[in-house]
C-alpha positions as CSV (number, residue, x, y, z in Angstrom):
1,M,47.3,-28.4,-24.8
2,M,44.9,-28.0,-27.0
3,Q,42.6,-26.7,-23.8
4,L,44.5,-23.6,-24.4
5,L,43.2,-22.9,-27.7
6,E,39.5,-23.3,-25.9
7,H,40.6,-20.2,-24.1
8,Y,41.8,-18.6,-26.7
9,N,40.9,-14.9,-26.1
10,A,43.3,-15.0,-23.0
11,F,45.9,-17.4,-25.0
12,E,46.4,-15.2,-27.6
13,Q,47.0,-12.2,-25.4
14,M,49.7,-14.2,-23.6
15,V,51.7,-14.9,-26.8
16,L,51.1,-11.5,-27.9
17,H,52.8,-9.4,-25.1
18,T,55.2,-12.0,-24.5
19,T,56.7,-11.5,-28.0
20,M,56.5,-8.2,-27.7
21,L,58.4,-8.2,-24.6
22,A,61.4,-10.2,-26.2
23,N,62.2,-12.6,-28.8
24,N,65.1,-13.8,-27.2
25,P,64.6,-16.6,-24.5
26,V,67.0,-15.7,-22.0
27,P,66.2,-16.3,-18.3
28,M,65.3,-12.4,-17.4
29,A,63.2,-12.8,-20.8
30,L,61.6,-15.8,-19.4
31,R,61.2,-14.7,-16.2
32,D,59.2,-11.3,-17.0
33,S,57.1,-13.5,-19.7
34,T,55.9,-15.6,-16.8
35,A,54.8,-12.8,-14.7
36,I,53.1,-11.6,-18.0
37,I,51.5,-14.8,-18.7
38,R,50.1,-15.2,-14.8
39,F,49.1,-11.3,-15.2
40,I,46.6,-11.9,-17.8
41,A,45.8,-15.7,-16.3
42,D,44.5,-13.6,-13.5
43,A,42.5,-11.0,-15.2
44,F,40.9,-14.0,-17.5
45,G,40.1,-15.9,-14.1
46,W,42.0,-18.8,-14.9
47,Q,42.7,-21.7,-12.8
48,E,45.9,-22.6,-11.5
49,E,46.4,-25.7,-13.6
50,L,45.8,-24.1,-17.1
51,T,48.0,-21.2,-16.1
52,V,50.9,-23.7,-15.3
53,K,50.5,-25.4,-18.7
54,A,50.7,-21.5,-20.5
55,V,53.7,-20.9,-18.7
56,F,55.3,-24.1,-19.8
57,V,54.1,-24.0,-23.5
58,L,55.4,-20.5,-23.8
59,T,58.3,-20.4,-21.7
60,E,59.9,-24.1,-22.7
61,E,58.1,-25.7,-25.7
62,L,58.0,-22.6,-28.0
63,T,61.1,-21.0,-27.2
64,D,62.8,-22.3,-30.6
65,M,60.1,-20.0,-32.6
66,N,61.8,-16.3,-32.2
67,V,62.6,-14.8,-35.4
68,L,60.7,-14.5,-39.1
69,S,63.1,-17.1,-40.7
70,D,61.5,-20.1,-38.1
71,R,58.2,-18.9,-38.8
72,S,59.1,-19.6,-42.7
73,A,60.8,-22.9,-41.6
74,L,57.2,-23.8,-39.9
75,Y,55.1,-23.4,-43.0
76,L,57.8,-24.8,-45.4
77,L,57.7,-28.1,-43.3
78,N,53.9,-28.2,-43.2
79,T,53.8,-28.0,-46.9
80,T,56.3,-30.1,-47.4
81,P,55.2,-33.8,-48.3
82,G,56.2,-36.4,-45.7
83,E,57.7,-33.5,-43.5
84,K,54.4,-32.3,-41.8
85,A,54.5,-35.6,-39.7
86,K,57.4,-34.8,-38.0
87,L,55.4,-32.3,-36.0
88,D,52.7,-33.2,-33.8
89,E,49.5,-31.4,-35.4
90,D,48.5,-29.9,-31.5
91,K,52.0,-28.6,-31.3
92,F,51.9,-27.2,-34.9
93,V,48.8,-25.0,-34.3
94,L,50.4,-23.9,-31.2
95,Y,53.7,-22.7,-33.0
96,D,51.0,-21.2,-35.5
97,V,49.8,-18.5,-32.9
98,K,53.6,-17.6,-32.2
99,A,54.5,-17.6,-35.5
100,K,51.5,-14.7,-36.4
101,A,52.1,-12.9,-33.6
102,I,56.0,-12.7,-34.6
103,K,54.9,-11.6,-38.3
104,R,52.1,-9.0,-37.2
105,L,54.8,-7.2,-34.9
106,A,57.3,-7.4,-37.1
107,D,54.8,-5.6,-39.9
108,M,53.6,-3.3,-37.4
109,G,56.9,-2.2,-36.4
110,Q,57.7,-0.9,-40.1
111,N,54.8,1.5,-39.6
112,Y,56.5,3.2,-36.5
113,L,59.9,3.9,-37.9
114,G,61.6,6.8,-35.7
115,S,64.5,7.5,-33.6
116,M,64.6,4.0,-32.3
117,G,63.9,2.3,-35.2
118,N,61.8,-1.0,-35.6
119,P,61.0,-2.0,-31.8
120,F,60.2,-5.5,-33.4
121,D,63.1,-6.5,-36.0
122,Y,62.5,-10.1,-35.4
123,D,64.5,-11.1,-38.5
124,H,67.5,-11.6,-35.5
125,L,67.5,-12.2,-31.6
126,N,67.4,-9.0,-30.0
127,E,69.3,-8.3,-26.7
128,Y,66.7,-8.0,-23.6
129,N,66.9,-5.1,-21.5
130,P,63.3,-4.7,-19.4
131,Y,64.1,-0.7,-19.0
132,M,65.2,-0.2,-22.6
133,R,62.0,-2.1,-23.6
134,F,59.8,-0.3,-21.4
135,H,61.3,2.9,-23.0
136,E,60.5,1.9,-26.6
137,M,57.2,0.7,-25.7
138,V,56.2,4.3,-24.4
139,E,57.6,5.8,-27.4
140,L,55.2,3.5,-29.5
141,A,52.4,4.1,-27.5
142,S,52.9,7.8,-27.6
143,L,52.1,7.6,-31.4
144,G,48.8,6.0,-30.2
145,N,49.8,2.5,-30.8
146,L,46.8,0.8,-29.1
147,L,48.9,-2.8,-28.3
148,A,52.0,-0.6,-26.9
149,C,49.6,1.4,-24.7
150,R,48.5,-1.9,-23.6
151,M,52.0,-3.2,-23.1
152,V,52.9,-0.2,-21.1
153,G,50.1,-0.7,-18.9
154,I,51.1,-4.4,-18.6
155,M,54.7,-3.7,-17.8
156,L,53.6,-0.9,-15.3
157,A,51.3,-3.5,-13.1
158,L,54.1,-5.8,-13.2
159,G,57.0,-3.5,-12.4
160,I,58.9,-4.8,-15.4
161,G,61.3,-2.2,-16.7
162,V,59.7,0.6,-14.5
163,Q,58.8,0.7,-10.9
164,Q,55.4,-1.3,-9.9
165,D,52.7,1.6,-10.1
166,L,49.1,0.2,-10.7
167,S,47.5,3.7,-10.6
168,A,49.6,4.4,-13.7
169,A,48.5,1.1,-15.5
170,V,45.2,1.7,-14.7
171,V,45.4,5.1,-17.0
172,R,46.8,3.3,-19.5
173,F,44.0,0.3,-19.7
174,R,41.6,3.0,-19.1
175,Q,43.1,5.1,-22.4
176,A,42.9,1.8,-24.7
177,T,39.4,0.4,-22.9
178,Y,37.8,3.8,-24.2
179,W,39.1,3.3,-27.6
180,G,37.3,-0.3,-27.7
181,D,40.1,-2.5,-26.3
182,L,38.5,-5.8,-25.1
183,P,41.6,-7.0,-23.1
184,S,42.5,-3.9,-21.6
185,A,39.0,-3.9,-20.0
186,Y,39.8,-7.3,-18.5
187,Y,43.3,-5.6,-17.2
188,L,41.7,-2.5,-16.2
189,A,39.2,-4.4,-14.1
190,L,41.9,-6.6,-12.4
191,C,44.1,-3.5,-11.3
192,L,41.2,-1.7,-10.0
193,V,40.2,-4.6,-7.7
194,R,44.0,-5.3,-6.7
195,L,43.9,-1.7,-5.6
196,K,40.8,-2.0,-4.0
197,D,39.0,1.0,-5.9
198,D,35.5,2.3,-5.5
199,N,35.3,2.0,-9.2
200,A,36.4,-1.6,-9.2
201,D,32.6,-3.1,-9.3
202,V,31.6,-0.7,-12.2
203,A,35.1,-1.7,-14.2
204,V,34.1,-5.8,-13.4
205,S,30.6,-5.2,-14.8
206,L,32.0,-3.0,-17.8
207,R,34.4,-5.8,-18.5
208,D,31.5,-8.3,-18.8
209,L,29.2,-6.5,-21.1
210,M,32.2,-5.7,-23.2
211,A,33.2,-9.6,-23.4
212,R,29.4,-10.5,-24.1
213,N,28.5,-7.5,-26.4
214,L,31.2,-5.6,-27.9
215,R,32.0,-7.8,-30.7
216,S,28.1,-7.9,-31.9
217,C,28.7,-4.5,-32.9
218,V,25.7,-3.2,-30.9
219,T,25.7,0.1,-29.0
220,M,22.4,-0.4,-27.4
221,L,22.0,-3.1,-25.2
222,P,18.8,-5.3,-24.7
223,E,17.1,-4.9,-21.3
224,E,18.3,-8.0,-19.4
225,E,21.5,-6.8,-19.6
226,K,20.8,-3.3,-18.2
227,T,21.4,-4.1,-14.2
228,D,24.6,-1.6,-13.7
229,R,23.8,1.7,-14.9
230,S,27.1,3.0,-15.0
231,A,28.5,0.2,-16.7
232,V,25.9,0.2,-19.4
233,S,26.5,4.2,-20.2
234,L,30.1,3.5,-20.7
235,F,29.7,0.4,-22.7
236,Q,27.2,2.3,-24.7
237,L,29.8,5.1,-25.0
238,I,32.7,2.7,-25.7
239,S,30.7,0.9,-28.2
240,S,29.6,3.9,-29.9
241,I,33.4,5.1,-30.5
242,R,34.6,1.7,-31.4
243,Q,31.9,1.6,-34.4
244,D,31.7,5.4,-35.1
245,I,35.1,6.3,-34.9
246,V,37.7,3.6,-34.5
247,G,36.2,1.0,-36.8
248,G,33.8,3.2,-39.2
249,K,36.6,5.8,-40.0
250,R,39.5,4.0,-39.7
251,H,41.0,5.8,-37.2
252,E,43.4,3.0,-35.6
253,P,46.0,5.2,-33.3
254,I,44.7,6.2,-29.8
255,D,43.2,9.9,-29.9
256,Y,44.3,10.6,-26.6
257,S,42.6,14.1,-26.6
258,F,39.8,12.6,-27.5
259,V,39.7,9.8,-24.7
260,E,40.6,12.7,-22.2
261,V,37.3,14.5,-23.1
262,M,35.3,11.2,-22.8
263,M,36.8,10.5,-19.4
264,L,35.8,14.0,-17.9
265,P,33.7,13.3,-15.0
266,N,31.5,16.3,-14.9
267,L,30.9,16.0,-18.9
268,S,27.4,14.6,-19.3
269,Y,26.9,11.6,-21.3
270,A,24.6,13.2,-24.0
271,R,27.2,15.6,-24.7
272,K,30.2,12.8,-24.6
273,M,27.5,10.9,-27.2
274,E,27.3,14.1,-29.4
275,Y,30.9,14.3,-29.3
276,V,31.8,10.8,-31.1
277,N,28.8,11.8,-33.4
278,L,30.6,15.0,-34.4
279,Y,33.8,13.8,-33.8
280,P,35.3,15.1,-37.2
281,G,34.3,18.5,-36.7
282,G,36.8,18.3,-33.7
283,D,34.4,20.7,-31.3
284,W,35.1,18.5,-28.6
285,R,38.5,19.9,-28.4
286,E,37.1,23.0,-26.6
287,E,36.2,20.9,-23.6
288,T,40.2,20.5,-22.5
289,N,41.7,23.3,-25.0
290,S,39.2,26.5,-25.3
291,R,40.0,28.9,-27.6
292,T,38.0,31.5,-25.9
293,S,39.0,31.4,-21.9
294,G,41.3,33.6,-20.5
295,A,44.4,31.6,-20.6
296,A,47.4,32.3,-18.3
297,F,50.8,33.8,-20.1
298,I,52.8,31.4,-22.1
299,G,57.0,31.4,-22.2
300,F,59.7,29.8,-20.7
301,N,60.5,33.1,-19.0
302,K,58.0,33.6,-15.9
303,D,58.4,37.4,-15.7
304,V,57.2,37.4,-19.1
305,K,53.2,38.1,-19.6
């Protein structure tokens, strides 16, 4: 099973998003979790043998790790003399990955308490309803939460709790990708390939550029990487957003309005980079919310102008 950890970038995604989906291993949740695991495996180019191992680990072996008290018990076992030997070391590492996901989500949910409460109240098992879960993820994503935005894309791509809609999933993955999210670049490429979209080749090239360079914190690529002009421009824009806005200014929630401007097809690359550099000033808002253009009437009564 340690082979899964050799592909940790994808496996961690599988653990995180199946845990986001549900913490109650009922048959419907396990079915939908399997679909998520396979979607992520396809996006990262896994062979079937490895995918089957991931499905087994996450839908059978680790189904007794579901709530925060399970996490506490795991770490107590690990620190109690004579007890650690009762748990296979390789399996402990896999449990640890899921325990970290549970804690991460529980902490994150506390920051987004609203009308729906904490969507990751993992002090107890929660009833699983895919339609309710999709609604909760949409609500959370609307607040700028990147993980929820990615999750909404996955659920749309697979038809979990909602009518399957690859085109709508592309919108979500594109939003997260522009905010510097590497996993979403993988899912965006997969969806565009499945849609046979004209931009699929660029998305694949962008995915590969991001995988090789994004975490090196570079915004300018070496000459040997500049083989696809469109993908290179996108990478440099996205990396600049990640370094100068998302990371540099600790602006973690997705700024959907800014991303919308960055995706405008007729806005030049130079102007987009200028807006990245001058992000705090807010001049970029003029592109979609002009204060000077002749605006149409506003109101609920169509006769009022």
